[in-house]
N, C-alpha and C positions, 0 to 999 in steps of 0.2 A: 419778459423781453423789455420791460420798461427801464429807463435810465433814471435811477434815484437821484434826488437832490437837484434836479435840473429845473431852474426857474423858467416858468412859461408865462408870458404876458397875457392879461385878460383883454378882451376887445374893448375898444372905446367907440362911442357913437360917431366920433369924427374920423375914424380910420377909413382910408380908401380901400374899397374892394375892387379888384380887377377881375373881369369876366372874360375868359378866353373861349372863343367860339371858332373852332376849326371848320372849314367848309371847302367844298369842291364846286358843285354845280346844282344847288337846290335853292334858287333865289327866293321863291315865295315862302318856303318853310324857314329859310334863314331869316327873313325879315320878321316873321312872327317871333322867332327866338330872340332877336335883337330887341324888339319893342317890349317884350316881356321883361328882359333884363334891365332896360332903361326905366321901366315903370315900377321898379321895386319901391316899397314903402320905407325901406331903410333910410334913415335921415342923413347918413354920411355920404361922401362922394362915391360914385360908382363909375368906373371906366370900363367900357366894352371894347375888347380887342378882337377884331374879326381877322382871322388868318386864312388867306386863300392858299390852298395847297395844290401845286402843279397846274394852276390856271392863273390867268391875269386877274389881278384884284379889281373889283368893282368899286365905284365911288360911294354908293349908298347915300347919296345926297338927298334922296327922297324921304329919308327917315328923320322925323323931328327929334331933337335932342333936348330934354328938359333941363332946367337948372340943376347944378350939382351932378350932372351926368356928362359923360364924354363918349365919343365913338371914334375909334381909330381903325384904319384898314391897313393890313400888312400882307406881305407875301412870305411864304415859308422860305426861310433862308438856310434851313438845315436839311436833314435827311428827308426826302420825299415821303409823305405818309402822315398819319395822324400823330404819331409820337413827335416827329420833327415839327409839325405845325403847332402842337401844344407847347413845345419847348420854345419855339419862336415867340409865342405869346407870353409865356412865363418870364422870359428874359427881358421882354419889352415892358412888362407890367410895372406900374409905379405904386401899386397898392401894397398894404401890409398883408392882405389876404388875397388868395387866388381861387376862383371858382371856375369849374369847367361846365360848359353846356354844349351838347351836341346840336348841330344845326337843324335837326328835325324835332327838337324837344322844346318845351315851353314851361317857364317858371310861374308859380303862384306869386302874387305881389308881395306876400309876407315872407318869402323864402329866406332871404338874407337876414332879415330882422330876427326871425325865430331861431335861425342857426347860430347867429352871434350871441343871442341871449342864452342859448344852450351852452355855448362855449364858456360864457361868463360863469355859469353854474358849475362847469366841469373843465377848468383850465388845463387839467392833465391830459385831456384828449389829444390824440395825434392829428385828428381830422374830424370833421362833422359832416354827416350825411342827413338824409331825410327820406320819408316815404315817397312812393311814386304811384301814379295812376297810369296803367299801361293800356293803350288802345290798339287792338288787333282784330281785324275782320269785323269791325262794328261792335265789338264787345270791349268793355272797360273793366279792368281788374286792378284793384288796389292792393299794393304790396308795401308792408311796413317792416323795416328791418328791426332786429332786436335792439334795445336801447344801447347796449354795449357789445362790441365784437372785438375779440382779442386775436393775436397772432395764431394761437392754437386753433381757434374757431376757423380762421381762414385756411389753415392747412386741411381741415376736415371738409370744408365747404367753401365755395366761392361766395356764399351769402348773396345770392343774386338780387335780393331786395335792395342792396346797396348799389345804386346805379351811378355811373360816372357823372351824369348831368346833375346829380344832387351833391357832389363832393365839394367841400370847402377846405382849403389848406392855408397854413401860414406860408407866405412866399419864401421867407428865409429858410424854412424847412425844405422846400423843393429845390432851392439853390444850394442847400447845405447838407444836413445830415440824411435826409431821405434820398436826395439826388433827383435829377430831372427824369422825365419819362424816358424809358429805355428805348433808344432808337435802334438797338440791335434786334429787337423782336421781329420775327418775320412778318412783314406787312403790318406791323403794329398790333397784331392780334393779341388780345389779352393784356394790353398795356395798363388798363385800369386795375386788373387783378394783381399784376406785378407790383404796381405802385402801392396798392393796399397792403400787400404782404410786407413790402419794405417799410412802409409807414408804421404798421402794427408792431414791428420790432421795437419801436420806441414808445409805444403807448396804445391804448385802445381807441377804437373808432366809435364815436358817439353819434347817435341818430335822433333827430326830432321825430316824435311818434305821430306824424300826420303826413298825408301826401302833399308835397309841395312842388312836384314836377310832373308834367304831363308828357309821357313817353309814347312815341308812335312806333309801332312795330309793323313791318310789312315788307313789300318787295324793294322799297327804297333803302332798307337798311344795308349799310356798307358790307357787312360780313355774312348776311343771310345766304346760305348755300355755298359759301366759298370753302369747300371742304379741304382743299390742299393747304390753304392758309391756316385753317383751324388745326389741322394735324401738326403742321410745322410749329405753330406758336405754342401749343400745349406741350409738345415734346421739349421745346426750348425751356419752358418754365420748370418742368420736372428736373431738367439737368441743372438749371440755375439755382434752385433752392434744395440743397441736400437735406433740409429738414423734412421734406416729404417722405423720406425713408422711414421716419418714425411714425408716420400716419398711414396705416394700412387703408383706412376708408378713404382718405384724401387721394392717395395714389391710385386706388381702385376707381375712384370717380373720374380722374383725368384719363387713366388708361381706357376706361369705357368710352369716353368722348373721342379719344384718338381712334379707337376701334371703329366707332360709328362713322367717323370721317373717312377712314380707309374703305369701309364697306360701301359708303356712298360713291366712292371713286371706282368701285369695282375691283378693288384689290383684296380679294378674299383671303389670301394667305396672310397678309399683314393684318387684316381685320381680325382673323381668328387668333393670331399670335397675341395681339393686344387684348382681345376679349378674354383669353385664357389668363393673361397676366392680371387683368382686373378681377376675374372671378376667383382666382387663387387667394386674393386679399380680402375680397368681400363677395361671397356667393349670392348676395341679394342685390348686387349692383345692376339696376335695370338697364343702364346704358349699354352694358356689355351684351345683354340678351337682345336689346334692340339692334345692335350691330350684327349679331348672328342672323336675326330675322331679315334684315336688309340684305345681308350677304347672300341669302338664299334666293333673293328676288321675289319673296312673297309680298313685300310692300316696299314702296320707294322711300328713300330718306327724306325727300321733300314733303311727302304726305305726313310722315311722322313729325317733322319739324313744324309744319303748319298746324298740326293738332296741338302740340305743346305750346305754341305761341298763342293759340286761341285761349288757352288757360292762363296766359300771362307768364309763361315760363319758356325757357330755352333748353336745348339739349346739353 
């Protein structure tokens, strides 16, 4: 899926990096995320753009801004939701590079320096990610992505080790060949996966092999337990990317997730239909079996979700 012969600039230590943090109403966690972004050891300029979505913007004047750093507050002027908020930040960004950070996550001080150094070694990469440390129910799980992930890999698997708060892009790619975050996605669910698929059509995703982001999972997570949104978003992605038809395991995985969401909503007929579709393609797809179990009422979807999150994974 790579585009041959396309010149890709290597990072310079004087390049500005723009950090887009979309938020709604998590003021204490937001401030931790902002301070960690401002405290990067990267020697070049870093601008932090905080985009308030569907709420009035706060001033954030209580946050100290070091030299070569800036902090701007914006309101989402596009489609309400995460996708529109991130796009508001991307379009306002003045940097050569754009990084995303969720408002409940926190960066390691060397994140940007190590990622840009990795990009210098591998300028053909479409984007650069990093490992994460996931905190859930008092347990911490470290997850390191493969060094290189291709479009074919993303069809087979979401590669959940690649977290959106670790992603670093060239701004001109987001406003050009990759395109902005898809605002048509139902409630912005799966917007990171969609963007990774589109990016990987042009090159591989490179990852720094160390945890550089602290991720918090729990009840405050925006999509935790929102089964209607999950089912609609994943169904949309299956329809958007016809390449899934060539990946039996990838289609089975998503169909199993959709089946699970319908089971959680009490829609047994829909859950069974999607589970059968999943198991026809991959008889070992555990999500489909989990959907069947939830559909019988033997265990709740929330209990299974809590168990997987304790292991640092999602459904």
